[in-house]
C-alpha positions in Angstrom: 0.0 0.0 0.0 1.3 3.4 -0.9 1.0 5.8 2.0 2.5 9.2 1.1 3.4 11.4 2.9 4.1 9.8 6.2 2.4 11.4 9.2 4.4 10.5 12.4 2.5 11.8 15.4 4.1 13.0 18.6 2.0 13.5 21.7 3.1 15.0 25.0 1.9 13.3 28.1 0.8 15.3 31.1 -0.2 12.9 33.9 0.8 11.8 37.4 3.3 9.3 36.0 6.0 11.8 36.6 8.9 10.6 38.8 8.8 14.0 40.4 5.5 13.2 42.1 5.0 11.0 45.1 2.3 9.4 47.2 -1.3 9.4 45.8 -0.3 11.7 42.9 2.1 9.1 41.4 1.0 6.3 39.2 2.4 2.8 39.8 4.6 1.2 37.2 1.8 -0.9 35.8 -0.7 1.9 35.6 1.9 4.3 34.2 2.8 1.8 31.5 -0.9 1.2 30.6 -1.5 5.0 30.3 1.6 5.4 28.1 0.5 2.5 25.9 -3.0 4.0 25.5 -1.6 7.4 24.6 0.8 5.8 22.1 -2.1 4.0 20.5 -4.0 7.3 20.3 -1.1 8.8 18.4 -1.2 5.8 16.1 -4.9 6.3 15.5 -4.2 10.0 14.6 -1.4 8.9 12.2 -3.8 6.4 10.5 -6.5 9.1 10.2 -4.1 11.6 8.7 -3.0 8.9 6.2 -6.5 7.9 5.3 -6.3 4.3 6.4 -8.2 2.2 8.8 -6.4 0.1 11.4 -8.0 -3.1 12.7 -6.8 -5.1 15.7 -3.2 -4.5 16.5 -1.2 -7.6 17.0 2.5 -8.7 17.3 4.5 -11.8 16.3 6.4 -14.1 18.7 9.3 -11.6 18.9 7.0 -8.8 19.9 7.2 -7.1 16.5 4.1 -5.4 15.1 2.3 -7.3 12.4 1.0 -5.4 9.3 -2.8 -5.0 9.0 -4.0 -5.3 5.4 -0.7 -4.0 4.1 -0.4 -1.2 6.6 2.7 -1.3 8.8 2.9 0.5 12.1 5.3 1.4 14.9 5.0 3.2 18.2 7.3 4.3 21.0 6.8 5.9 24.4 8.7 7.5 27.3 7.3 9.0 30.4 6.5 12.4 28.9 6.3 11.8 25.2 4.9 9.2 22.8 5.3 8.8 19.0 3.6 6.6 16.4 3.3 6.2 12.6 1.7 4.1 9.9 3.3 3.3 6.6 2.8 1.1 3.5 6.3 -0.3 4.0 8.3 -1.6 7.0 8.6 1.2 9.4 10.2 2.0 12.8 10.0 5.0 15.1 11.7 5.6 18.4 11.6 8.3 21.1 14.1 9.0 23.9 14.5 11.7 26.5 17.7 13.7 26.0 19.6 13.4 29.3 23.3 12.7 30.1 24.0 9.3 31.6 26.4 8.6 34.4 28.9 6.6 32.3 30.2 7.1 28.7 30.7 3.3 28.5 27.4 3.3 26.7 29.1 4.8 23.7 31.2 1.7 23.2 28.1 -0.5 23.7 26.1 1.4 21.1 28.5 1.9 18.2 32.0 1.1 16.9 34.9 3.7 17.0 34.6 4.3 13.2 31.0 5.4 13.7 31.9 7.9 16.4 34.7 9.3 14.2 32.0 10.6 11.8 31.7 13.5 14.3 34.7 15.5 15.6 33.1 15.9 19.1 30.5 13.2 19.8 28.4 14.1 22.8 25.2 13.0 24.4 23.0 14.6 21.7 24.8 12.5 19.1 24.5 9.4 21.3 20.8 9.7 21.3 20.6 10.4 17.6 22.5 7.1 17.1 20.5 5.2 19.6 17.0 6.2 18.4 18.1 5.9 14.7 19.3 2.3 15.3 16.2 1.5 17.3 14.0 2.7 14.5 15.7 0.7 11.9 15.9 -2.5 14.0 12.2 -2.1 14.9 11.4 -2.0 11.2 13.0 -5.4 10.7 11.4 -6.8 13.8 14.7 -7.7 15.4 15.0 -4.8 17.9 17.7 -3.8 20.3 19.9 -6.9 20.0 21.1 -5.6 16.6 22.2 -2.1 17.7 25.9 -2.9 17.1 25.1 -4.7 13.8 23.3 -1.6 12.5 26.0 0.8 11.5 25.9 4.6 11.1 27.8 5.5 7.9 26.9 9.1 7.3 25.6 12.2 9.0 24.2 14.4 6.2 23.0 17.1 8.6 21.6 17.6 12.1 18.2 16.1 11.2 19.3 13.0 9.2 21.5 9.9 9.5 22.3 7.1 7.1 22.6 3.5 8.4 24.0 0.3 6.8 21.9 -2.6 8.1 20.8 -5.9 6.6 22.6 -5.2 3.3 20.8 -2.0 2.6 20.9 1.7 3.5 18.4 3.2 5.9 17.7 7.0 5.8 16.6 8.2 9.2 15.0 11.6 10.0 15.1 13.2 13.5 12.6 15.5 15.2 13.3 17.3 18.5 10.4 17.9 20.9 10.4 19.1 24.5 13.8 17.6 25.4 13.1 14.5 23.4 14.4 13.2 20.1 12.3 11.1 17.8 13.8 9.1 15.0 11.9 7.7 12.0 12.8 5.4 9.1 12.2 7.9 6.3 13.8 6.3 3.3 13.4 9.6 1.3 9.6 9.7 1.7 8.0 13.1 2.3 7.2 13.5 6.0 4.8 15.7 7.8 5.3 15.7 11.5 2.2 16.2 13.6 2.6 17.4 17.2 0.1 17.8 20.1 -1.0 16.4 23.4 -3.7 14.0 24.5 -6.5 16.5 23.6 -5.4 18.2 20.4 -2.9 18.0 17.6 -1.5 20.6 15.3 0.9 20.7 12.4 4.5 21.7 13.2 7.4 22.6 10.9 10.4 21.1 12.7 12.9 21.6 15.5 
């Protein structure tokens, strides 16, 4: 199915799942995860509506990878304060992460090989999260997931909004979007993309970073 352009939807999440809250104002882990999953599926519904397609029952395979519905592929991702989702006529992956420094830079070696880091003269945490979310998006699209992070290689950084990956004997073009201290990466593959941003109650078009 040809779905063009892609409409990735980002929703902010305002709820008592915040780690800064305590006591009765704080959701438990199970309730928090359920709320984030519901919000991510709402974002997916918005993406499907914008794309003019109908989604049936969402299901996954034995590895936990989303199964296409009548030729419509889908992907979603969530963090505590932000969710993202998209539908496509081809294999697709989207990933969101909160931009925050970690306590150890050992994660750099876990995520990518030295030649990948040498693509940038001064790799910092922003680049780390670009790499992480880009690789997650691509490996989600194949249904493999996080175990292939080191197999999936960054081979080019065209600009601050795009990366090119070499993975499974093909090139993957990734587009980034920054939103409220989060980065979202999407398997773009040169398709036109119209990012849609909002919260649980409304959505509006947005032009970029």
